[in-house]
N, C-alpha and C positions, 0 to 999 in steps of 0.2 A: 457443379456448374461454376465456371469462372465468371465472377461478377463484373470485372472491369479490367480491360487490358488495352491501354493505349498503344499505338504502334511503336512509339519510341521505346517503350519498355520491352517489347518483343525484341527489338534490335539490340537493346542493352544486354538481354540475356544471351543472345547469340554470341555477341562479342565476349561476354564474360566466360562462357563455356569454353572458348578457344584457349583461355588462359588456365584451364583447370590442371594442366600437366606441370605448371610451375610449382616450385617447392619453396617453403619458408626456410631460410638459413639465417644465422645470427652472427654478423661480423663483430659485434660487441656483446659480451655477456657479463653478468654482474661479478662473477668471481675470478675474472681474468686479472692480469696485472694492469694497473692504471698509474698514471702520474697524478699526484695529488698534493694539495697544500691546504692545511687548516689555518684560516686567516683570522687573526684578531687585529690586523692592521690592513690598510688599503692595499689592493692588488692592481696591477697594470690593467687598463681597460681592454687591451688587445689579447688578453689571456685566452679568449674563446676562439681565436682565429687560427687558421691553418699554420701560418708562418711564425706564430709565437714560439719562442725558445723556452721549452720547459725542462731543459737539462738540469737545472738547479733544483727542480722539484723532487720530492720524495717519490718512491715507487713502492706500491704495495698491492696486495690482493684485495679486491672488493668483496663485501661491502665495508664501508668505512663508518665508524661510529663508536658508541660506548653505551654501556648499561642495558643493552638488549642482547638477545640470543641470536643475532643475525650478523655479527661483526667479525670479519676475518682479520681486519686491521683496526686495532684499537687506537683512537686518537684522544688527546686530552679534551676536556670540556671546551667547546668552541662555539662561537656564534654561527660559523658557516664552514663548509668544506668545499673545495673546488677540485674537480676531477677532469682528466683528459684521457681519451683513448683514440688511437688512430687505426685506420683500416684501409685496405686497397680495393678498388673496383676496377676490373679489367675491361668490362663491356657494359656500358651504361644502358644500351638498348635491350639487354637481357633482363632488366629489372623493371617490375611493374608496380610494386607497392612496398610500403614501409610502415613499421609500427615501433613505437617506443613503449616499453613497459617500465613502470617506475614504482618502487616500494620505498617509502621515505618517511622520515619524522624530522621536521614538521612540514616544510614547503620546499619547492625546487623550481628552477628554470633550466631547460636544456637547449643547447644550440648545436646545429649541424653546420660546420664550416662558417661559424660566426653568425648564422641566422637562427633566431629563436624558432623552435619547432614544438615546444610544449612547456606548460607551467601549471602549477597548482598551489593554492594556499599562500601566495606571496604576490605583492603588488609592486608596481614601478618598473619602468624600463631599465634593464641592466642593473638589478638591485646591488647596492654596495655591500661590502663584506659584513657590515654590522646591521644590515636590515633584518628585521624580525619577521618571521612567518605571521600570517594573519591570525591563526588560531592553533591550538594543539591538534596534532594528528598522529595517531599511532601507526607504525608499520604493521603490515598484515601477514606477511609470509610466515614469520616465526610464530604467529598465533594460529596457523592453519589456513589463513586466507590467501588471497591472490593480489598481485600488484594492479595498479591502474593501467589502463590501455589508452594510448594516444596515437591514433592512426595519422599518417601524413597523406594529404591529397596527392593524386598523381601530378597535378600541376606544380605543387610546391616541391615535390620530390625531384622532378625534372629540372626545376630552376635552381636547386641547391646542391644536389649530389653531383660529384665530379668523377670522371675517369681518372684513375691514379689515386693519390692519397686524399683521404677525408679524415676529419676530426670530429668526434662527438665530445662536447664539453658540457658539464653539468655542475651547477652550484646548488648546494643543499643548505637550507637555513633552519635554525631552531626558532621556536617561539620563546621569546624571553632571553635571547642571546645566550651568554655563557652560564646563566642561571638555570638553564634547562637541565632536567635530570637524565636525559637520554638523547641519542641521535641515531638515525639509520639512513643509509644511502646505498641503494641497490638499483642498477639500471641495465636494461637490455635493449639493443637496437637490432631489429630483424628486417630482412628484405625478402620479397617474393621474387625468386629468380628462376630463369630457365635452366640454369646450371646448378644441379644439386650437389656438386662436388666441392663447392666453395664454402669457406668459413666454418662456423660451429653448428652443431645440431641446435635447433630452436628450443626454447623452454617448453616444458611439457604442456602448459596451458595454451600454447599457440597451435599445437597439432590439432587439425580438424579431420573429421571423418564423416562419411555418410551414415545416417542412422535410420532405423526402422522403428516407428513409434505408434502406440495406440492413441496417443494424444495428437491434436492438431500441431503442425509444425509452422511456426511463424519465422519468416526471414526478413530482416531489415538491412538495407544497404544504404550507407551514408556517403558512398564514394570515398571511404576511408577517412572521413572527417570525424574527429572526436565529438561526441554528443555533449553540448554545453547545458548549463542550467538555464540560461536565458541570453539571447533569444533562441527560439527554436530554429532548427536548420532543416532544409529539404532532404528527403530520403525516399526510398521506395519500400513498400510493404508487400510481401508475398505470403500467402497462406495455403498450405497443403493439408487437405482434410478429406477423407473418404467417409461419407455419412453412413455407408453400409457396414462400417466396423472393420474393414480390411486395413492392413497396415498403411501408414503414411511414411513415405520415403523422402529424406531431406534433399536428395538429388533429383526428385521428380519435378516436372513443370507445375507451377502453381495451378491448382484446379478449383480453389474456393474463391480466391480474390487476389488481385494484383493491381497496384496503383500507387500514385504519389501520396506522400504524407509530409507533415512537419513533425519533428521530434525534439524533445528536450528532456533533461533529467529532472526528477522530482525528489522531494524529501528534504529532511534536515540533517540529522546525524549520519544517515545512510550515504549522503553524497560525499562526505569526507572520510568516513570510517569503514564503509563496506565496499568491497570490490564488485559486488553484485548490485547494480544500480536499478532504480525505479525510473520508468519513462512515462511521459505524457505524449500522446500522439493525436494529431488532427488529420482527418481524412481530407484530401484535396482532389479537385478535378484537374484536367489537363492544363487549365489556365492558372492553377495555383489558388483557386477559390475554395472556400469551405464547401464540403459536399457530404450530405447525409447518405449513408449506405448501410446495408445489413450484411453481416457474415457470421458464421458460427452460431446461428439462431439468435443473435442479438437483435433487438428492435433497431430500426434504421436511425442512425445518429452519426455525428462527426467526431466527437471527443471520447477518447478511451484512455485507460491507464494500463500499463504493464507493470504489475507489482512483482518484484523479485524477492521472495522469502529467503532470508539469509540467516539471521539469528534465530528465526523460527524454524527449527530443524524438523518439525512435523510437516512443514510446508503448507499447512492447511488452516491455520488459525483464522486468517481473514475470510477464507472461503466458508469456514464453519459458521462464523458469526453472521455473515450475510444470509446464509441458509436459515439459521435460527430466527433471524429478524423477519425474513419473508414468510416463515412458517406461522407467525402470529399476525399476519395481515398487514405489516408495515412495509413500506418501500425500502429495499436495500439493493445495492448494485448487483446486477446479474454477473455471474462469474463463469470462467472457463479456463481450466488448466491447459497450458500449451508448453511446448519446448521451443526455446528461442535461439536463433542464430543471428548474431550481429556482425555484419561484414564478413560472413562465412565462418565466423568463430562461434563455437557452441557456448551458450551462456546458461544452460540449465533450464529448470522448471520455472515458469512464470505463471502468474494469474492475470488473465485478461479481464478487465473490469470496466464498468461504466463510470465515467467521471460524474461527480455530483453536479447537477445543473437543473435548471427549470426546463421541463419537457413533459409532454403528456405521457411518455413512457418512463419518466424518471420522477423528479419532484413535480407532481402534477398540480401546479398552481397557475394562476393567470399570468400571462406575459404582460409586463409593465413597460409601456413605451415612454419615450421622453416627453411626449405631449400629454400624458395622463397625470395631471397634477392637482386634481380637485375631485370632490365627491367620492362616490364608490370606487371610481377608477384608481384613486390615490391609495386606497387601503390594501392593495395587494397586486401581484404577489412578490414577496421578499424572501430571500435566503440570506442569513447572516451566520457568522461563525466566531468561535473563540479558538485562537490558534497562535502559533509563532508568527512573526512578521510584523509588517506595518499596521499600526492601529488606526482605525477610522473614527472611533469615538470611545470615550470612557463612560462607564456607568456612574451614577451618583453614589453607588454602594461599594463598600470595601469587599475585597476577596474574603472568602470564609476564613476567619481566624488570622487574617493578615491585616491588622489595622493600618489605615492610611494608604493602602495600595488598591486601586480601583479595578473593577472588572473591565476588560478591554474587548471591543467588538470589531469585526471586520465585515464589510459588504462583500457578498458573493454574487447575488443577483438582485437588482442590477449591480454591476461592478462599480468600483470607486470612480472609474473614468466615464461611466454612463449614467450614474444616478443623478437626478436633478436635485437642486437645493430643497424643493418642496418635498420630494420623496425622502431625502435624507432626514429632514426635520420630522416627517411623519413617523418613520420607523423608529427613530431615536425616542420620540415622545411616547410611542406605544410601548416600547420596551421599558421605558422609565416608569410609565403608569403601572405596568405589570409588576415591576419590582417594588414600587411603593406600596401597592395593595398587598403583595405577598409579605412584605416586611411587617405589615400591621394587618393580619388576616381578619381580625374581628371588625374592622372598619372599612366601609367602601371608599374607594378613591375614584373621582370622576364619575360617581354614580354607579360604580361596579365593584364587586368583590373580586378577589384574586382569581377565583375559578371562572369568572366571566371574561377574563383576559386570556386564559390559557386552556389548552386542551389537556385536561388532567390525564386522560387515558394514554396519550402519547408520552407524557412525562413519566407515568408509571412504567410503561413498557421500556422507555429509555433507561430508567433506573434498573429494572430487572436485567436487561441485557448487559449493561455496564458492570453490574455487580456479579452476575453469573461469571463473566469473564475475568472479574477483578482486574479490569484494565487500568493500569497505572496512569494512563493519559486521559481517562474518562473525565468528562465534564469540563476540562480545562484546555485540552488540545484536540484539534480535529473534531470539535464539538459543534454541531450544526443546529440551527433553529430555522423554521420557515413559517410564513403567514400568507394565507390566501386573501382574496377580497372579502369584505364583510358580507357581500351578497352570496358568497360561497362558503359561509361559516365564519371565516375571519379570525379564528382564535390562533394564538401563538402555539406552534407545535414543536416538540423536541424531535431532533433527527434531521436528516438520515444519519444512521450509525456509520462510523468510518474508522479505519485503522486500528485493528486489534492485534497487530503484530507482536505487541508486548503484553498480551493478555494470556489468560488460561495458564498461569504459572511460569511465564517466560520473562520474568523480571526479578532481579535480585535487590530491588530497592522499593520503598513505599509498601513493604509487606506483600509485594506482588506474587511471591512464590508460595505464600501460606494461604491455606483455604479458609481460615477464620478471619473475621473482621470485615467491616464495610470500607470500601475504598473512597466513598464520598467525604468521609471525615478524617482521612489521612492528611496530615498537615504538611506534607513535604511538597505539595503542589499548590496551585492557585485556583482552587475550585470556587465557583460562585456559591452564594449562601442559600440558593433556592431549595436544595433538597434537605438541608438542615431544618428549614422552616416547614417544608411540606410534610416531613415525617413527624411533625408535632400536630398535624391536622387530621382528625378522624375521617373527614371526607376523603382525604387522599389515602390514608393507610388502609381504609376499608376496601377501596378500589384496588390498591396494590395487593392486598391479601387475596382478593377474589381472582385477580388475574394470575397471580402466582399459583393458586390452587388449580385454575383452569389449565395453565400451560404445563404444570407438572403431570397432569393426566394425559397430555397429548404430546406436543412437539418437544417439551422439556423433560419428558419421562427419560430416565436414564437409558432405557433400552432403545428409545428413539434416537437419542444423540449418539449412542455407541454404534447403532446400525449405520448411521450416516458416516461416522468416522471410519468404520470398517469398509464401507463402500468406497470412500475416497482413497483410503490406503491401498485397496485392491487396484483402483484405477491408476494410482501412481507407482505401483510396485516396480514395474520395469524401468520407468523413467527416473525414479529416485536414485537408482544405482548410478546412472550417468551423471545426474546432478551432483552427487557426492564424490564422484571421481573428478569432476570439474572443480568442485569446492570441497576439499578434503577437511571437513570441520567437525565431523560427528564425534570425535574424541577430544575436541578442543573447546575451551571456553570462548564464546563469542559474546561480547557485551550485548545485552545484560543478562545472559543465561542464569537462571536460578540453579540449574542442575545440568550436568553433562552426562547423558545416559550412555553414549558409546555406540549405539546402533539405531537404525531407523525404526526397527520393531520396538526397541525400548523407548524411543521418543514417543511413538504412538501410545504405548502403554502408560507412560507418564501423563500424557494428555488426558487419557481416560480416567486415571486415578485421581488427578486433580479435579476433574469435573464431577466425579462421583462424590468426592469428599466435600466439594463446594456446594453441591445440591443438598447434601445432608445438613450442612451448617446453615444454609439459607432456609431450609425447611424448619429448623429449630429456632431461627432468630428473625424470621420475617415479621415486621410489625403489623398490627391491625388484626381485625376479625372479619371474616367474609360473611356478612349478613346483608340481605336485601335492604336497601335504604327505605323501601316502602312497607314491607311486611315482616321483615325479620325471619323469613323462611330460609332454612339452611338448604344447600344444594342437594343433599341426599333425599329430600322429600319429592324430588322430581322423579317420575317413574318411566322406565323404558321397557317395552316387551314386544314380542318374545326376544329372548337373548340367550343363545344364538338365534339368528334369523336367516332365512333363505331368500325371501322375496319382498317382505314388507315388515316394517317395524312401526310401533305406535309409541309416541311420547305423550305422556299425560302429566298435567300440572294444574295448579290453581289459577283460575282466570285473573285473579288480582295481581299475578306476577308481572303482567305487562311485558311479556316476552316479544321482542321485536326482531330478533335474529337467531337463527339456528345454523350453526356451522359444523360441517362434517369434514374431518381430516383423517389421513392415514397416520401411521405411527411415526413417519418421518416429518410430520407436520404439514404436509402438502394438502391444500384445500381440495376436497373432492366435490362438494356441493354446498350451496348456501340456500336458505329458505327464510322468508319473511311471513310469519303466520299472522292471521287477522287478530287484532286486539279483542280480547274477551273469549277467545277459544279456550277450551279445556284440554284439547288434545290435537295432535296432528299425525297423519299417517305418511310415511316416507317410503317410496319404492326403492329397494336396494337390489333388485334382481340383476341389474347390470354391473353391480360392484364386483370386483375381483374377490376371491376368497381370502379371508384374513381378518385382522383386527382394525377397528376404527374408533375414533373419538368424536363424540357429539358434545358441543358446547352451546349453551343457551344464554343470551344476554339481553339486557333491557336497552332502552333508547340512549342511555348515557354510556353504554359500553360495559357496564358492570356485569360480570359473569354471575348468573343466578344458579347455574348448575352445569355439571359435566358428567359424562358417563362413557365407559368403554362398551362397545358391542362387537360381536363376532359375526362375520358373514360366512355362511356355510353353503354348500351346494345342496340341491334337492336330493 
């Protein structure tokens, strides 16, 4: 069912389809002959215009640079290199779109007929010859990656392109001037034309074709405007998906959803170093206002993420960790693998995800309005974060093992532009009290011990997930905390979990590729001191040990995790071939790969091997002993019978165990049923007649969430 199709989008698609017979051709390609000058002195300001006389310039085959494996013309170390290429256009009316592709080290600005059309990683109007790029950036093609894409809008194209002679001029700048160790400069300029006999064949990554996929197909059109980091730009979103399992065709009319969005790029290193970008999208109505909507079985909302796995060649690390987190009852973003087209160019496999925000279907805490500044209203709900970027406040405490450097926090909800002074003061004071009490756990602070400020179970689960993945960014980056109103429990909780792209062995620093050792005490990052203190507390380590024992019998059983990985690999089997044709990196090191396996099958095998070995190491090194805090009864004393069972099972246990919750999951960790027995019962009968044949896990916990016992049972047919 098509969820939303405004009339102007129908008209847009009719017009677009008329242009489908046009062909991409490239009047300028990277390895053609260019006029060039490497400048350590000022150059005339009119160098980028059509009429500039470049007869005194050198001529050479692009690309230009040194110390990389992508240089056809070697130049001496230079702060910058200036390049010019001319081309002819005979019929301007035959051209409908244009794209510049750029692969460079470190920054560049490109001009068409003297007008700027693209730039990256350099500031200032018409940068001078000695201007430095903003930061380091490595070229990608020689590493198996792809260049960056800079579409021109039709309006800009018609205003700048001329019939007759045109000139593409590009200046490339190093970071650090002549002291830089390398330089790269490769550029392509391509036009969508009705005449396919003109110019050069386009670069391989520009060729698009219709595909048939078992995954949903997502198409985003920005009117050929390059997607910026900030601010977001308007675009259209189209989704093709047949729920019945029949193939989805990229040239089909959108049958799941179509409508306006705003889109921007996301991420830190990925924005500069990876050609496959991450995107944030906001669903809009016809008037450009935010609009909640549902598609692909996601709960209705407006904010979504398109995560593009690039250095993660399994393509599934973020999907896997979200699944594992949901399987133990914590909120984690719902996910859906899709294949993405951006401006009709295929961009490979993406993971559609929920953006972390306060919502009844996401982080389910109270909404905090600007007028809620006292009493219980003031106590929640809040979402805060440790991450890159602007700091909203600093802790009173040092980063773990980094004396003098303080833990930094950011507001997420309410955001820094919406939080009131009273609310900011409250959440800062609460976190401060939590840290003071945890730093001195034997003494109460403000009348409370540390465990009266924090939800121990959520911190234990956050530790287990972070350490299982051995996520090198855990605790210090993309690390969230949230707090509801006091009337709703009001304890500080760890999570939601986010960003495990560099987990499960996919990092060659901080010991991320090795299956031994804890990541919380690796001192290459800026971790808070919390877990170092918690792991000295028996109250916490006992809970940790019980939860680990519980999860190892269910969702974290090796067979459960492997079954999920195999299921996802089967789902991606066809699409991954297209993805790695688009991004030919399977045999190439991509930062920060710990290993280069060479094939998708081997990448999946490495992921499994890492997890199997990590589980074993954690089994042997998990601190604490799992004993009931009330009775000391070990989990094995809880009885379950008959087993196997066809219609009913009985769970028998001592009445003093104070069992408050019984949870039944399948081997993938998905919850099948929950029960809340009456306190004082000695047994409970559970009807399993409607269960599918197979194996299940039963976990029993008390009111604190401590797992008192777990057992596997098998459902059979009569």
